[in-house]
C-alpha positions in Angstrom: -8.5 -77.3 -17.9 -8.8 -77.7 -21.6 -7.1 -75.3 -24.0 -10.2 -73.2 -25.1 -11.2 -72.6 -21.5 -7.6 -71.5 -20.7 -7.8 -69.0 -23.5 -11.1 -67.6 -22.3 -9.8 -67.4 -18.7 -6.6 -65.6 -19.9 -8.7 -63.2 -22.1 -11.0 -62.4 -19.2 -8.0 -61.9 -16.9 -6.5 -59.4 -19.4 -9.8 -57.6 -19.5 -9.9 -57.3 -15.7 -6.3 -56.1 -15.7 -7.1 -53.5 -18.4 -10.1 -52.2 -16.3 -7.9 -52.0 -13.2 -5.2 -50.1 -15.1 -7.8 -47.7 -16.6 -9.5 -47.2 -13.3 -6.2 -46.3 -11.6 -5.2 -44.1 -14.5 -8.4 -42.1 -14.1 -8.3 -41.9 -10.3 -4.6 -41.1 -9.8 -3.1 -39.8 -13.0 -6.0 -37.9 -14.7 -7.9 -36.9 -11.6 -6.7 -33.3 -11.4 -7.1 -32.8 -15.2 -10.6 -34.2 -15.2 -11.5 -32.2 -12.1 -10.4 -29.0 -13.8 -12.0 -29.7 -17.2 -14.3 -27.0 -18.4 -17.0 -29.5 -19.3 -17.1 -30.9 -15.7 -20.0 -29.0 -14.2 -19.8 -30.9 -10.9 -16.8 -28.8 -9.9 -18.6 -25.5 -10.6 -21.7 -26.9 -8.9 -19.7 -27.8 -5.8 -18.0 -24.3 -5.8 -21.4 -22.7 -5.4 -23.0 -25.3 -3.2 -22.3 -23.1 -0.1 -21.8 -19.4 0.4 -18.2 -18.3 -0.6 -16.0 -16.8 2.1 -15.5 -13.0 1.8 -12.8 -10.6 0.7 -12.3 -8.1 3.5 -11.3 -4.4 3.5 -10.9 -2.4 6.7 -12.5 -5.3 8.6 -15.7 -5.4 6.4 -16.6 -7.7 3.6 -16.8 -6.2 0.1 -18.3 -9.5 -1.3 -21.2 -11.7 -0.3 -23.3 -14.6 -1.6 -27.0 -15.1 -2.2 -29.3 -17.9 -3.2 -29.6 -18.6 -6.9 -33.0 -19.0 -8.4 -33.9 -21.7 -11.0 -30.4 -23.2 -11.2 -28.5 -26.2 -10.0 -26.0 -23.7 -8.6 -27.2 -23.0 -5.0 -25.5 -19.7 -4.4 -24.0 -16.9 -6.5 -21.5 -14.2 -5.7 -22.5 -10.6 -4.9 -20.3 -7.5 -4.7 -20.6 -4.2 -2.7 -19.6 -1.3 -4.9 -18.4 -3.8 -7.5 -17.0 -1.4 -10.1 -14.8 0.3 -7.5 -13.4 -2.9 -6.1 -13.2 -5.0 -9.3 -9.5 -4.4 -9.9 -8.9 -6.0 -6.4 -11.5 -8.8 -6.3 -11.7 -9.8 -9.9 -14.9 -11.8 -10.5 -16.4 -15.2 -9.6 -19.0 -16.3 -12.1 -21.0 -19.6 -12.4 -20.7 -19.3 -16.2 -17.3 -17.7 -16.7 -15.0 -19.1 -14.0 -13.1 -16.5 -11.8 -10.2 -14.1 -11.9 -7.7 -12.3 -9.7 -8.2 -12.8 -5.9 -11.4 -14.7 -6.5 -9.5 -17.2 -8.7 -6.1 -17.3 -6.8 -7.7 -17.8 -3.4 -10.6 -20.0 -4.6 -9.7 -22.8 -2.4 -9.8 -20.7 0.7 -13.1 -18.9 -0.3 -14.9 -22.2 -1.2 -13.5 -24.0 1.9 -11.8 -26.7 -0.3 -8.3 -25.7 0.7 -6.4 -28.5 2.6 -5.6 -26.0 5.3 -9.3 -25.8 6.2 -9.7 -29.6 6.5 -9.6 -29.7 10.3 -12.1 -26.9 10.6 -14.4 -28.4 8.0 -14.2 -31.8 9.7 -15.1 -30.2 13.0 -18.1 -28.5 11.4 -19.2 -31.8 9.8 -19.1 -33.6 13.2 -21.2 -30.8 14.8 -23.7 -30.8 11.9 -22.7 -27.5 10.3 -22.3 -27.0 6.6 -18.8 -26.4 5.1 -17.9 -22.7 5.1 -15.4 -20.9 3.1 -12.6 -18.8 4.6 -11.8 -15.1 4.2 -9.2 -13.2 2.3 -8.1 -10.1 4.4 -6.6 -7.4 2.2 -4.3 -4.5 2.9 -6.5 -2.1 1.0 -7.6 1.2 2.5 -11.3 1.9 1.8 -11.0 5.7 1.9 -8.0 5.7 -0.4 -9.7 3.4 -2.9 -12.8 5.6 -2.9 -10.7 8.7 -3.4 -8.8 7.0 -6.3 -11.9 5.7 -8.0 -13.9 8.9 -7.7 -10.9 11.0 -8.7 -10.6 9.1 -12.0 -14.4 9.5 -12.5 -15.3 9.0 -16.1 -11.7 9.3 -17.3 -9.7 6.3 -18.5 -6.8 5.6 -16.2 -5.5 4.0 -13.1 -4.2 4.6 -9.6 -1.8 2.5 -7.4 -0.9 3.4 -3.8 1.4 1.5 -1.5 2.8 1.9 2.0 6.5 2.5 1.4 7.5 1.0 4.8 5.8 -2.3 4.3 4.9 -2.7 0.6 1.2 -3.1 1.5 -1.1 -2.0 -1.4 -3.5 0.6 -0.2 -5.4 1.5 -3.4 -5.7 -0.1 -6.8 -8.2 1.6 -9.1 -8.8 1.2 -12.8 -11.4 3.0 -15.0 -13.5 2.4 -16.9 -14.5 -0.6 -14.7 -17.2 -3.2 -14.5 -19.6 -4.7 -11.9 -18.8 -8.4 -11.4 -22.3 -8.9 -10.0 -23.9 -8.5 -13.5 -22.5 -11.8 -14.8 -22.1 -13.8 -11.5 -24.9 -16.1 -12.4 -25.6 -18.5 -15.3 -28.5 -17.0 -17.1 -29.0 -15.4 -20.6 -28.8 -12.0 -18.9 -25.4 -12.9 -17.3 -24.1 -14.0 -20.7 -25.4 -10.8 -22.3 -23.7 -8.7 -19.6 -20.4 -10.6 -20.1 -20.4 -10.2 -23.9 -21.1 -6.5 -23.6 -17.9 -6.1 -21.5 -15.5 -7.8 -23.9 -13.0 -5.7 -25.8 -14.6 -6.5 -29.2 -17.9 -5.0 -27.9 -16.3 -2.2 -25.8 -13.0 -0.8 -27.1 -12.4 0.9 -23.8 -11.9 -2.7 -22.4 -13.4 -2.2 -18.9 -12.2 -5.6 -17.7 -8.6 -4.6 -18.2 -6.9 -4.0 -14.9 -4.9 -0.9 -15.9 -3.2 -0.6 -12.5 -1.5 -4.0 -12.9 -1.7 -5.1 -16.5 -1.4 -2.1 -18.8 2.0 -0.5 -19.5 2.3 3.2 -20.5 5.2 5.4 -21.5 5.9 7.1 -18.1 7.1 10.4 -19.5 8.9 12.7 -17.1 8.1 10.6 -14.0 10.9 8.3 -15.1 13.3 11.2 -14.5 13.2 10.1 -10.9 14.9 6.8 -11.9 17.4 8.7 -14.1 18.2 11.1 -11.2 18.8 8.0 -9.0 21.1 6.6 -11.6 23.1 9.8 -11.8 23.5 9.9 -8.0 24.2 6.1 -7.6 26.8 6.1 -10.3 28.6 9.2 -9.1 27.9 11.3 -12.2 26.6 14.0 -9.7 26.9 13.9 -6.0 24.3 16.3 -4.8 21.2 18.2 -5.9 22.6 21.7 -6.2 25.8 21.4 -8.3 25.5 22.5 -11.9 25.3 19.8 -14.4 27.1 19.6 -17.8 23.9 20.2 -19.8 24.0 22.4 -22.9 20.7 23.7 -24.2 20.0 23.1 -27.0 21.5 19.6 -26.9 21.8 17.4 -30.0 21.5 13.7 -29.3 24.7 11.7 -30.1 24.9 10.2 -33.6 22.0 12.4 -34.9 21.3 15.9 -36.0 18.2 16.0 -33.9 18.0 18.2 -30.8 16.1 17.1 -27.7 13.7 19.9 -27.0 12.4 21.1 -23.6 8.8 22.0 -23.1 8.9 25.8 -23.2 11.5 28.4 -22.3 13.0 26.7 -19.2 16.2 27.4 -17.3 17.8 24.1 -18.3 21.2 25.1 -19.5 23.7 23.5 -17.0 20.8 23.3 -14.5 21.3 21.6 -11.2 19.5 18.3 -10.6 17.1 20.1 -8.3 16.1 22.7 -10.9 16.1 20.2 -13.7 13.5 18.0 -11.8 11.6 21.0 -10.6 10.9 22.3 -14.1 11.3 19.0 -15.9 14.3 19.5 -18.2 14.5 16.9 -21.0 18.0 18.0 -22.0 19.5 17.5 -18.5 18.0 14.0 -18.0 18.3 12.9 -21.6 22.1 13.7 -21.5 22.4 12.0 -18.1 21.0 8.8 -19.6 23.3 9.2 -22.7 26.4 9.8 -20.5 25.7 6.9 -18.2 24.9 4.6 -21.1 22.3 1.8 -21.6 23.9 -0.7 -19.2 23.9 1.5 -16.2 20.5 2.9 -16.8 19.1 -0.6 -17.3 20.8 -1.8 -14.1 19.2 1.1 -12.2 15.7 0.5 -13.7 15.9 -3.2 -12.7 16.7 -2.3 -9.1 13.4 -0.5 -9.0 11.6 -3.5 -10.4 11.6 -3.0 -14.1 11.9 -6.2 -16.2 10.2 -8.4 -13.6 6.6 -9.4 -13.1 5.2 -8.7 -9.6 2.8 -11.1 -7.9 0.7 -9.3 -5.3 -0.6 -12.1 -5.5 -2.3 -11.1 -8.7 0.2 -10.9 -11.5 1.4 -7.4 -12.6 2.9 -7.1 -16.1 6.7 -6.5 -16.2 7.7 -2.9 -17.0 10.2 -2.2 -19.7 13.5 -0.4 -20.1 15.2 -1.8 -23.2 18.6 -3.3 -23.6 20.9 -2.9 -26.6 20.1 0.8 -27.2 22.4 3.4 -28.6 23.1 6.7 -26.9 20.3 8.7 -28.5 17.8 5.9 -27.8 19.0 5.7 -24.2 18.6 9.5 -23.9 14.9 9.3 -25.0 14.3 6.2 -22.8 15.8 8.1 -19.8 13.0 10.8 -20.1 10.3 8.1 -20.2 9.8 7.9 -24.0 11.0 5.6 -26.8 10.5 2.0 -25.6 10.2 2.7 -21.9 6.8 1.4 -20.6 5.5 0.9 -17.1 2.5 -0.1 -15.0 1.1 2.3 -12.5 2.1 -0.2 -9.7 5.7 0.0 -10.9 5.8 3.8 -10.7 4.3 3.7 -7.2 7.1 1.3 -6.3 9.7 3.9 -7.6 8.1 6.7 -5.4 7.9 4.3 -2.4 11.6 3.3 -2.6 12.6 7.0 -2.6 10.3 7.7 0.3 11.6 4.7 2.3 15.2 6.0 2.2 16.2 3.8 -0.7 14.6 0.5 0.4 12.0 -1.1 -1.9 9.6 -3.4 -0.2 7.8 -6.2 -2.0 4.2 -5.1 -2.9 1.3 -7.2 -1.6 -2.4 -6.8 -1.1 -3.4 -9.9 1.0 -2.6 -9.4 4.6 -3.8 -12.8 5.8 -6.1 -15.8 5.0 -8.5 -16.8 7.8 -11.2 -19.3 8.6 -14.8 -18.0 8.7 -14.4 -17.5 12.5 -11.3 -15.4 11.9 -8.6 -18.0 12.9 -5.5 -17.0 10.9 -4.4 -19.7 8.4 -1.6 -17.7 6.8 -0.1 -14.3 7.3 1.9 -12.4 4.7 5.4 -11.6 5.7 6.8 -8.2 4.7 9.9 -8.6 2.6 12.6 -6.3 1.2 12.7 -6.5 -2.6 15.8 -4.5 -3.3 17.9 -1.5 -2.4 17.7 0.8 -5.5 19.7 3.6 -3.9 21.6 4.5 -0.7 19.9 6.2 2.1 22.0 9.3 1.5 21.1 9.5 -2.2 17.4 8.7 -1.4 17.3 11.8 0.9 18.9 13.9 -1.8 16.2 12.7 -4.2 13.5 13.4 -1.6 14.6 17.0 -1.3 14.4 17.3 -5.1 11.0 15.8 -5.3 9.7 18.0 -2.5 10.9 21.1 -4.4 8.8 19.9 -7.3 5.7 20.2 -5.0 6.7 23.4 -3.3 7.6 25.5 -6.3 7.6 23.3 -9.4 5.2 21.5 -11.7 3.4 19.6 -8.9 2.0 22.4 -6.6 -1.6 21.0 -7.0 -0.5 18.0 -4.8 0.3 20.1 -1.8 -1.4 19.0 1.5 -1.4 21.5 4.4 0.8 20.4 7.3 2.3 17.5 5.2 5.5 17.3 3.3 4.8 15.9 -0.2 7.4 14.9 -2.8 6.5 14.1 -6.3 7.1 14.3 -10.1 4.7 15.1 -12.9 4.8 13.5 -16.3 3.2 14.1 -19.7 3.9 11.1 -21.9 3.7 11.3 -25.7 2.6 8.3 -27.7 1.2 7.2 -31.0 2.8 7.6 -34.5 4.9 10.8 -34.5 3.3 11.5 -31.0 0.0 12.1 -32.7 -2.2 10.7 -29.9 -3.2 12.7 -26.9 -0.5 12.4 -24.2 -0.9 10.5 -20.9 -0.9 12.5 -17.8 1.2 11.0 -15.0 2.0 11.9 -11.4 4.0 10.0 -8.8 4.3 11.1 -5.2 4.7 10.3 -1.5 3.6 12.0 1.7 5.9 12.5 4.8 4.5 13.3 8.2 6.0 15.4 11.0 7.4 12.3 12.7 9.4 11.4 9.6 7.2 8.4 8.5 5.9 8.1 5.0 2.6 6.2 5.1 1.8 6.3 1.4 3.3 6.6 -2.1 1.0 6.9 -5.2 1.1 6.7 -9.0 -1.6 8.1 -11.1 -2.0 7.9 -14.9 -4.9 9.5 -16.8 -5.8 8.8 -20.5 -8.2 11.6 -21.0 -9.4 11.5 -24.6 -12.0 14.2 -24.0 -9.5 16.9 -22.9 -7.8 19.4 -25.2 -4.3 18.3 -26.0 -2.8 21.5 -24.6 -4.6 21.1 -21.3 -3.2 17.6 -20.6 -0.5 17.6 -17.9 0.4 15.4 -15.0 0.3 18.4 -12.7 -3.2 19.4 -13.9 -5.0 16.1 -14.3 -3.2 13.5 -12.2 -1.7 15.5 -9.2 -5.1 16.3 -7.6 -6.1 12.6 -7.6 -2.8 11.6 -6.0 -3.3 14.4 -3.4 -6.7 13.1 -2.5 -5.5 9.5 -2.2 -2.6 10.5 0.1 -4.9 12.7 2.2 -7.4 9.8 2.6 -4.6 7.5 3.9 -3.3 10.2 6.3 -6.8 11.0 7.6 -7.6 7.3 8.1 -4.7 7.0 10.5 -5.8 9.9 12.8 
């Protein structure tokens, strides 16, 4: 072969090699990236080529699918009582992707998950279309309805869990939105989506306040502070007088820590201090224990860590590096302390469950369309924030709050209820209307505790003096607990 032909052959060989390298690069290295690229409509078209599987509550679907009209997407998502369930389901939209359970379990719901390969192959052989699997939740429909209707037109959130298992029973957030309104890919869907964005609606209806918003917890955090006092041996029971002057000046300052009204807080016992919500007692406990011990106790309850249920919940905050006066304020749920409603439900559940905190979760199992179980969630202990003995002391204190203290509106006939109210100040110089908090649990005659609840209400329409955890939030918690109890009868 002459020299020019050899050069041409070598050049052609290099071209073929370059094509092979590029082809393999695209197929094996960039495949996942290209598949997930926003501009790749084929993935979205495939996602909606068949009806999605369903998200299940109490054995019934709260989602569905229907035929799309005038679109290359064959089906679109539908929701039953979408605004009530949006904090659980999230959304699945032809135009705007998906969120929460719809996003995290997309492979199961579309039928593309590798664990459905055998079932899909079997269906293909028998001539059936591919079908998505189901996501079975732990939610209790009656509890969710009580939470959502209890919040009504107020801004706020509710989280309820089963203390013995960690199963999430209710997860409500208001204002909410209907995922059905933008499930398609039309101008109307785009208009509905834009209307829900924070720049268009400052109330931010798409924010999942139960999992993603943190609030100052106010006096509900005194439950954590009481646990720290008992666990660190500062006090050994609920009925011994504390070393708590009133008035009390915070260390390193000339500022007194005030109580809300003329309360019997001077040297009050832990029981009385929780019953009437003494700032001086719990502020001084936090100051006496110090930042390190208070932070350690808060972390045992879950503060400082994100929770994945499997939807991510924002980490709650108890700061490090605080001086004694800052620690005092943080120990009554003010200063930098901030928490999600789920976190405070976890606090109540750990107390109710004799000091054991179970990992929260809201997916019970994943299944095929014909209900064969693919994966089942295993219950898991997350931590042991306090001993069984100290948990029972704290239970007796929280039950006093409901019997004769600030939480009487949470009473349920024939049921023992423990709880704590909270009214959290916020804004510059506490100028904003406070948040109303309530945490609680219910205990039945057999000793079991089927539900623990946290409620926060941001009621901008209420008079400032009328806002209290016992007044606004406690009745909602009571109705959620009652709904869970009644559903088990």
